[in-house]
Structures are given as C-alpha cells and as structure tokens.
C-alpha positions as CSV (number, residue, x, y, z in Angstrom):
1,X,9.6,8.5,1.3
2,X,9.3,6.4,-1.8
3,X,12.0,4.0,-0.6
4,X,10.1,3.6,2.7
5,X,6.9,2.8,0.7
6,X,8.8,0.3,-1.4
7,X,10.1,-1.4,1.8
8,X,6.7,-1.5,3.4
9,X,4.9,-2.7,0.2
10,X,7.3,-5.6,-0.1
11,X,6.1,-6.8,3.3
12,X,2.4,-6.9,2.3
13,X,1.1,-10.5,1.8
14,X,-2.1,-9.8,-0.3
15,X,-1.0,-6.9,-2.5
16,X,-4.2,-6.9,-4.7
17,X,-6.4,-6.6,-1.6
18,X,-4.2,-3.8,-0.3
19,X,-4.4,-1.9,-3.6
20,X,-8.2,-2.2,-3.7
21,X,-8.3,-0.9,-0.1
22,X,-6.0,2.0,-1.0
23,X,-8.0,2.9,-4.1
24,X,-11.2,3.0,-2.1
25,X,-9.6,5.1,0.6
26,X,-8.2,7.6,-1.9
27,X,-11.2,7.4,-4.3
28,X,-8.9,6.2,-7.1
29,X,-9.0,3.3,-9.5
30,X,-7.3,0.1,-8.4
31,X,-5.7,0.0,-11.9
32,X,-4.2,3.4,-11.3
33,X,-2.7,2.1,-8.1
34,X,-1.2,-1.0,-9.7
35,X,-0.1,0.4,-13.0
36,X,1.0,3.9,-12.2
37,X,1.6,4.4,-8.5
38,X,3.1,1.0,-7.7
39,X,4.4,0.2,-11.2
40,X,7.9,0.3,-12.5
41,X,8.4,3.9,-11.8
42,X,6.8,4.2,-8.3
43,X,5.2,7.5,-9.2
44,X,3.0,8.0,-6.1
45,X,2.0,11.7,-5.9
46,X,3.7,13.5,-3.0
47,X,0.3,14.7,-1.6
48,X,-0.7,11.0,-1.0
49,X,2.6,9.5,0.2
50,X,1.9,10.0,4.0
51,X,-1.5,8.3,3.7
52,X,0.0,5.4,1.7
53,X,2.6,4.9,4.4
54,X,-0.1,5.0,7.1
55,X,-2.2,2.4,5.3
56,X,0.8,0.2,4.7
57,X,1.8,0.3,8.3
58,X,-1.8,-0.5,9.4
59,X,-2.0,-3.5,7.0
60,X,1.4,-4.9,8.2
61,X,0.2,-4.6,11.8
62,X,-3.0,-6.5,11.0
63,X,-1.0,-9.1,9.1
64,X,1.3,-9.6,12.1
65,X,-1.6,-9.9,14.5
66,X,-3.3,-12.5,12.5
67,X,0.0,-14.5,12.2
68,X,0.3,-14.4,16.0
69,X,-3.2,-15.7,16.6
70,X,-3.0,-18.5,14.2
C-alpha cells in the first residue's frame, strides 16, 4: 500500500495544497503529514492508508480534469 501511495503522491502537482487538504480531512497537523507521514520513511499509519489513497486518487482526477479543460 505504501508503494501505491508513493506512486500516486509523485503524480500530485501541488503537494503542499494536498498535504493541507489531507491534514484537514484527518484532523492532523500539515507538518505531521509532511515531516512524518510523507517524509523520508513514509510512515503513514495503516489505519489511514486507504483514506490517503482515496484522497490522492480524487486529487489526481481533479488535476486531470482541469488539464483537459485548459
């Protein structure tokens, strides 16, 4: 699952915006997301991994839609 998250995260254009959205959704600090979850060790707690994937997929879909309409 972590590898899937890494692959999806690499496709995100505005990573800071995504991390803020994720932090708000999960009621966590954006710094926790950046420094711990998505830092060097990719230590995203297992209980949140499915939601992270879902939000990543949604963000990528929105990005792709906006690229098509431009």
